N, CA, C and O atoms as a GROMACS GRO file, in nm:
protein
  324
    1MET      N    1  -1.645  13.863   8.643
    1MET     CA    2  -1.712  13.833   8.767
    1MET      C    3  -1.771  13.692   8.754
    1MET      O    4  -1.842  13.664   8.657
    2THR      N    5  -1.743  13.604   8.851
    2THR     CA    6  -1.796  13.469   8.843
    2THR      C    7  -1.897  13.436   8.952
    2THR      O    8  -1.980  13.348   8.934
    3THR      N    9  -1.892  13.507   9.065
    3THR     CA   10  -1.984  13.480   9.175
    3THR      C   11  -2.028  13.612   9.239
    3THR      O   12  -1.946  13.701   9.261
    4ILE      N   13  -2.158  13.621   9.267
    4ILE     CA   14  -2.212  13.737   9.338
    4ILE      C   15  -2.272  13.686   9.468
    4ILE      O   16  -2.351  13.593   9.468
    5LEU      N   17  -2.234  13.748   9.578
    5LEU     CA   18  -2.283  13.712   9.710
    5LEU      C   19  -2.385  13.817   9.752
    5LEU      O   20  -2.352  13.935   9.760
    6ALA      N   21  -2.508  13.773   9.779
    6ALA     CA   22  -2.615  13.866   9.818
    6ALA      C   23  -2.662  13.830   9.959
    6ALA      O   24  -2.711  13.720   9.983
    7LEU      N   25  -2.648  13.924  10.050
    7LEU     CA   26  -2.693  13.903  10.187
    7LEU      C   27  -2.840  13.938  10.196
    7LEU      O   28  -2.884  14.038  10.138
    8VAL      N   29  -2.917  13.857  10.268
    8VAL     CA   30  -3.061  13.880  10.278
    8VAL      C   31  -3.107  13.861  10.422
    8VAL      O   32  -3.074  13.761  10.486
    9ASP      N   33  -3.184  13.959  10.471
    9ASP     CA   34  -3.244  13.947  10.605
    9ASP      C   35  -3.397  13.947  10.594
    9ASP      O   36  -3.466  13.958  10.695
   10PHE      N   37  -3.447  13.935  10.472
   10PHE     CA   38  -3.589  13.927  10.438
   10PHE      C   39  -3.663  14.059  10.452
   10PHE      O   40  -3.786  14.062  10.445
   11SER      N   41  -3.591  14.169  10.472
   11SER     CA   42  -3.654  14.300  10.469
   11SER      C   43  -3.681  14.336  10.323
   11SER      O   44  -3.626  14.275  10.232
   12ASP      N   45  -3.765  14.436  10.302
   12ASP     CA   46  -3.793  14.480  10.165
   12ASP      C   47  -3.666  14.527  10.095
   12ASP      O   48  -3.645  14.499   9.977
   13ALA      N   49  -3.581  14.598  10.168
   13ALA     CA   50  -3.457  14.650  10.109
   13ALA      C   51  -3.365  14.537  10.065
   13ALA      O   52  -3.307  14.541   9.956
   14SER      N   53  -3.350  14.435  10.150
   14SER     CA   54  -3.258  14.326  10.113
   14SER      C   55  -3.317  14.241  10.001
   14SER      O   56  -3.243  14.192   9.916
   15THR      N   57  -3.447  14.224   9.999
   15THR     CA   58  -3.511  14.149   9.891
   15THR      C   59  -3.492  14.223   9.759
   15THR      O   60  -3.469  14.161   9.655
   16ASN      N   61  -3.502  14.355   9.762
   16ASN     CA   62  -3.478  14.436   9.643
   16ASN      C   63  -3.332  14.423   9.598
   16ASN      O   64  -3.305  14.412   9.478
   17SER      N   65  -3.239  14.423   9.692
   17SER     CA   66  -3.098  14.411   9.654
   17SER      C   67  -3.068  14.274   9.596
   17SER      O   68  -2.983  14.261   9.508
   18VAL      N   69  -3.137  14.169   9.644
   18VAL     CA   70  -3.120  14.035   9.587
   18VAL      C   71  -3.173  14.033   9.444
   18VAL      O   72  -3.112  13.970   9.357
   19SER      N   73  -3.282  14.101   9.417
   19SER     CA   74  -3.334  14.109   9.280
   19SER      C   75  -3.234  14.178   9.188
   19SER      O   76  -3.212  14.134   9.075
   20PHE      N   77  -3.173  14.284   9.238
   20PHE     CA   78  -3.071  14.354   9.159
   20PHE      C   79  -2.951  14.262   9.135
   20PHE      O   80  -2.899  14.256   9.023
   21ALA      N   81  -2.908  14.191   9.239
   21ALA     CA   82  -2.795  14.099   9.227
   21ALA      C   83  -2.827  13.987   9.128
   21ALA      O   84  -2.740  13.944   9.052
   22ALA      N   85  -2.953  13.939   9.129
   22ALA     CA   86  -2.993  13.835   9.035
   22ALA      C   87  -2.988  13.885   8.891
   22ALA      O   88  -2.941  13.814   8.802
   23GLU      N   89  -3.035  14.006   8.869
   23GLU     CA   90  -3.029  14.064   8.734
   23GLU      C   91  -2.883  14.079   8.689
   23GLU      O   92  -2.849  14.047   8.575
   24LEU      N   93  -2.799  14.127   8.779
   24LEU     CA   94  -2.657  14.142   8.747
   24LEU      C   95  -2.593  14.006   8.718
   24LEU      O   96  -2.513  13.995   8.625
   25SER      N   97  -2.627  13.904   8.796
   25SER     CA   98  -2.569  13.772   8.774
   25SER      C   99  -2.614  13.713   8.641
   25SER      O  100  -2.537  13.646   8.573
   26LYS      N  101  -2.739  13.738   8.605
   26LYS     CA  102  -2.788  13.689   8.477
   26LYS      C  103  -2.714  13.756   8.361
   26LYS      O  104  -2.671  13.689   8.267
   27ARG      N  105  -2.700  13.887   8.369
   27ARG     CA  106  -2.634  13.961   8.261
   27ARG      C  107  -2.485  13.926   8.247
   27ARG      O  108  -2.430  13.933   8.138
   28SER      N  109  -2.422  13.890   8.359
   28SER     CA  110  -2.278  13.861   8.355
   28SER      C  111  -2.247  13.712   8.362
   28SER      O  112  -2.131  13.673   8.373
   29SER      N  113  -2.353  13.629   8.357
   29SER     CA  114  -2.338  13.483   8.367
   29SER      C  115  -2.262  13.442   8.493
   29SER      O  116  -2.183  13.347   8.491
   30ALA      N  117  -2.288  13.513   8.600
   30ALA     CA  118  -2.222  13.483   8.728
   30ALA      C  119  -2.315  13.398   8.814
   30ALA      O  120  -2.437  13.397   8.794
   31ARG      N  121  -2.257  13.329   8.906
   31ARG     CA  122  -2.332  13.249   9.004
   31ARG      C  123  -2.379  13.342   9.114
   31ARG      O  124  -2.303  13.427   9.161
   32LEU      N  125  -2.505  13.326   9.156
   32LEU     CA  126  -2.560  13.407   9.265
   32LEU      C  127  -2.577  13.320   9.388
   32LEU      O  128  -2.639  13.214   9.382
   33ILE      N  129  -2.520  13.364   9.500
   33ILE     CA  130  -2.536  13.294   9.627
   33ILE      C  131  -2.604  13.389   9.724
   33ILE      O  132  -2.554  13.498   9.751
   34MET      N  133  -2.721  13.346   9.775
   34MET     CA  134  -2.791  13.425   9.876
   34MET      C  135  -2.750  13.373  10.014
   34MET      O  136  -2.742  13.252  10.036
   35VAL      N  137  -2.722  13.467  10.106
   35VAL     CA  138  -2.676  13.429  10.239
   35VAL      C  139  -2.764  13.496  10.343
   35VAL      O  140  -2.796  13.614  10.333
   36ASN      N  141  -2.801  13.417  10.443
   36ASN     CA  142  -2.872  13.469  10.560
   36ASN      C  143  -2.804  13.411  10.682
   36ASN      O  144  -2.782  13.290  10.689
   37ILE      N  145  -2.772  13.495  10.778
   37ILE     CA  146  -2.710  13.451  10.903
   37ILE      C  147  -2.820  13.432  11.007
   37ILE      O  148  -2.894  13.524  11.038
   38LEU      N  149  -2.828  13.310  11.060
   38LEU     CA  150  -2.929  13.282  11.163
   38LEU      C  151  -2.886  13.343  11.296
   38LEU      O  152  -2.770  13.332  11.337
   39GLN      N  153  -2.981  13.406  11.362
   39GLN     CA  154  -2.961  13.457  11.497
   39GLN      C  155  -3.013  13.353  11.594
   39GLN      O  156  -3.090  13.265  11.555
   40ASN      N  157  -2.973  13.360  11.720
   40ASN     CA  158  -3.028  13.271  11.822
   40ASN      C  159  -3.179  13.283  11.824
   40ASN      O  160  -3.233  13.394  11.822
   41GLY      N  161  -3.246  13.171  11.827
   41GLY     CA  162  -3.391  13.172  11.833
   41GLY      C  163  -3.460  13.167  11.698
   41GLY      O  164  -3.581  13.145  11.692
   42GLU      N  165  -3.387  13.187  11.589
   42GLU     CA  166  -3.447  13.180  11.456
   42GLU      C  167  -3.449  13.035  11.409
   42GLU      O  168  -3.354  12.960  11.431
   43GLY      N  169  -3.558  12.996  11.345
   43GLY     CA  170  -3.572  12.859  11.297
   43GLY      C  171  -3.502  12.837  11.165
   43GLY      O  172  -3.520  12.914  11.071
   44GLU      N  173  -3.423  12.731  11.157
   44GLU     CA  174  -3.350  12.699  11.034
   44GLU      C  175  -3.446  12.662  10.921
   44GLU      O  176  -3.427  12.706  10.808
   45GLU      N  177  -3.548  12.582  10.951
   45GLU     CA  178  -3.644  12.542  10.847
   45GLU      C  179  -3.718  12.662  10.789
   45GLU      O  180  -3.735  12.672  10.668
   46GLU      N  181  -3.763  12.752  10.877
   46GLU     CA  182  -3.834  12.871  10.832
   46GLU      C  183  -3.745  12.956  10.741
   46GLU      O  184  -3.789  13.007  10.639
   47THR      N  185  -3.618  12.970  10.781
   47THR     CA  186  -3.524  13.048  10.700
   47THR      C  187  -3.501  12.982  10.565
   47THR      O  188  -3.498  13.051  10.463
   48LYS      N  189  -3.483  12.850  10.562
   48LYS     CA  190  -3.466  12.779  10.435
   48LYS      C  191  -3.587  12.801  10.346
   48LYS      O  192  -3.573  12.824  10.226
   49ASN      N  193  -3.706  12.793  10.404
   49ASN     CA  194  -3.829  12.813  10.326
   49ASN      C  195  -3.837  12.954  10.268
   49ASN      O  196  -3.880  12.971  10.154
   50LYS      N  197  -3.796  13.054  10.347
   50LYS     CA  198  -3.797  13.193  10.296
   50LYS      C  199  -3.698  13.209  10.181
   50LYS      O  200  -3.728  13.275  10.082
   51LEU      N  201  -3.579  13.149  10.194
   51LEU     CA  202  -3.479  13.156  10.088
   51LEU      C  203  -3.530  13.087   9.961
   51LEU      O  204  -3.512  13.138   9.851
   52LYS      N  205  -3.592  12.971   9.978
   52LYS     CA  206  -3.647  12.899   9.862
   52LYS      C  207  -3.758  12.980   9.796
   52LYS      O  208  -3.771  12.980   9.673
   53SER      N  209  -3.837  13.050   9.876
   53SER     CA  210  -3.943  13.134   9.823
   53SER      C  211  -3.886  13.247   9.738
   53SER      O  212  -3.936  13.275   9.628
   54ILE      N  213  -3.782  13.312   9.788
   54ILE     CA  214  -3.717  13.419   9.711
   54ILE      C  215  -3.659  13.362   9.583
   54ILE      O  216  -3.673  13.422   9.476
   55GLU      N  217  -3.595  13.246   9.592
   55GLU     CA  218  -3.538  13.180   9.474
   55GLU      C  219  -3.647  13.155   9.370
   55GLU      O  220  -3.629  13.183   9.251
   56SER      N  221  -3.759  13.101   9.414
   56SER     CA  222  -3.870  13.070   9.324
   56SER      C  223  -3.923  13.196   9.255
   56SER      O  224  -3.948  13.196   9.135
   57GLU      N  225  -3.942  13.303   9.331
   57GLU     CA  226  -3.991  13.429   9.275
   57GLU      C  227  -3.893  13.486   9.173
   57GLU      O  228  -3.934  13.538   9.069
   58LEU      N  229  -3.764  13.477   9.202
   58LEU     CA  230  -3.664  13.528   9.108
   58LEU      C  231  -3.666  13.447   8.978
   58LEU      O  232  -3.657  13.504   8.869
   59LYS      N  233  -3.676  13.316   8.990
   59LYS     CA  234  -3.681  13.232   8.870
   59LYS      C  235  -3.802  13.267   8.784
   59LYS      O  236  -3.792  13.275   8.662
   60LYS      N  237  -3.917  13.289   8.849
   60LYS     CA  238  -4.038  13.327   8.776
   60LYS      C  239  -4.019  13.461   8.705
   60LYS      O  240  -4.061  13.477   8.590
   61SER      N  241  -3.957  13.556   8.772
   61SER     CA  242  -3.941  13.689   8.714
   61SER      C  243  -3.847  13.690   8.594
   61SER      O  244  -3.856  13.777   8.508
   62PHE      N  245  -3.756  13.592   8.588
   62PHE     CA  246  -3.663  13.586   8.475
   62PHE      C  247  -3.717  13.503   8.360
   62PHE      O  248  -3.658  13.502   8.252
   63ASN      N  249  -3.829  13.432   8.381
   63ASN     CA  250  -3.887  13.349   8.276
   63ASN      C  251  -3.780  13.267   8.205
   63ASN      O  252  -3.768  13.269   8.083
   64SER      N  253  -3.704  13.195   8.285
   64SER     CA  254  -3.593  13.116   8.232
   64SER      C  255  -3.641  13.016   8.127
   64SER      O  256  -3.744  12.951   8.146
   65ASP      N  257  -3.566  13.005   8.016
   65ASP     CA  258  -3.601  12.912   7.910
   65ASP      C  259  -3.575  12.767   7.949
   65ASP      O  260  -3.642  12.676   7.900
   66SER      N  261  -3.479  12.746   8.037
   66SER     CA  262  -3.451  12.608   8.078
   66SER      C  263  -3.424  12.604   8.227
   66SER      O  264  -3.368  12.697   8.286
   67GLU      N  265  -3.466  12.494   8.286
   67GLU     CA  266  -3.448  12.479   8.430
   67GLU      C  267  -3.300  12.468   8.464
   67GLU      O  268  -3.257  12.513   8.570
   68ILE      N  269  -3.221  12.410   8.375
   68ILE     CA  270  -3.077  12.397   8.400
   68ILE      C  271  -3.014  12.535   8.412
   68ILE      O  272  -2.935  12.559   8.503
   69ALA      N  273  -3.048  12.626   8.322
   69ALA     CA  274  -2.992  12.761   8.327
   69ALA      C  275  -3.030  12.830   8.458
   69ALA      O  276  -2.948  12.896   8.520
   70ALA      N  277  -3.156  12.813   8.499
   70ALA     CA  278  -3.199  12.876   8.623
   70ALA      C  279  -3.125  12.818   8.742
   70ALA      O  280  -3.088  12.891   8.834
   71ASN      N  281  -3.103  12.687   8.742
   71ASN     CA  282  -3.032  12.624   8.853
   71ASN      C  283  -2.887  12.667   8.858
   71ASN      O  284  -2.827  12.667   8.966
   72GLU      N  285  -2.830  12.704   8.746
   72GLU     CA  286  -2.692  12.752   8.746
   72GLU      C  287  -2.684  12.894   8.803
   72GLU      O  288  -2.582  12.931   8.861
   73ILE      N  289  -2.789  12.971   8.788
   73ILE     CA  290  -2.789  13.109   8.838
   73ILE      C  291  -2.813  13.113   8.988
   73ILE      O  292  -2.747  13.189   9.058
   74PHE      N  293  -2.905  13.033   9.038
   74PHE     CA  294  -2.946  13.042   9.177
   74PHE      C  295  -2.893  12.925   9.258
   74PHE      O  296  -2.905  12.809   9.217
   75ASP      N  297  -2.835  12.956   9.372
   75ASP     CA  298  -2.783  12.854   9.461
   75ASP      C  299  -2.822  12.892   9.602
   75ASP      O  300  -2.778  12.996   9.652
   76VAL      N  301  -2.903  12.811   9.667
   76VAL     CA  302  -2.947  12.840   9.802
   76VAL      C  303  -2.886  12.738   9.896
   76VAL      O  304  -2.904  12.617   9.878
   77GLU      N  305  -2.814  12.786   9.995
   77GLU     CA  306  -2.754  12.700  10.096
   77GLU      C  307  -2.787  12.753  10.233
   77GLU      O  308  -2.806  12.874  10.251
   78SER      N  309  -2.793  12.664  10.330
   78SER     CA  310  -2.816  12.705  10.467
   78SER      C  311  -2.718  12.633  10.556
   78SER      O  312  -2.702  12.511  10.546
   79THR      N  313  -2.651  12.708  10.642
   79THR     CA  314  -2.558  12.650  10.737
   79THR      C  315  -2.597  12.698  10.876
   79THR      O  316  -2.597  12.818  10.902
   80ALA      N  317  -2.629  12.607  10.962
   80ALA     CA  318  -2.669  12.642  11.098
   80ALA      C  319  -2.545  12.662  11.185
   80ALA      O  320  -2.443  12.596  11.164
   81PRO      N  321  -2.552  12.754  11.282
   81PRO     CA  322  -2.436  12.775  11.370
   81PRO      C  323  -2.413  12.658  11.462
   81PRO      O  324  -2.319  12.661  11.542
   0.00000   0.00000   0.00000
């Protein structure tokens, strides 16, 4: 497995599934990509900030030894419709 795609809508359930996906990606040295689909009326900046917040919390929970390793695990992208 080289890439894990985790969908997130910022609910507790999806945040929990992203944590599970992050643990799995760490154990298998896979790349983790978090995806959120913007709906009409949702702010792109707010969504980017929420994704970055989740990324930051995951990095803290893994106590990564090096920032390079953490950056290889987590990849946050945003594409507006």
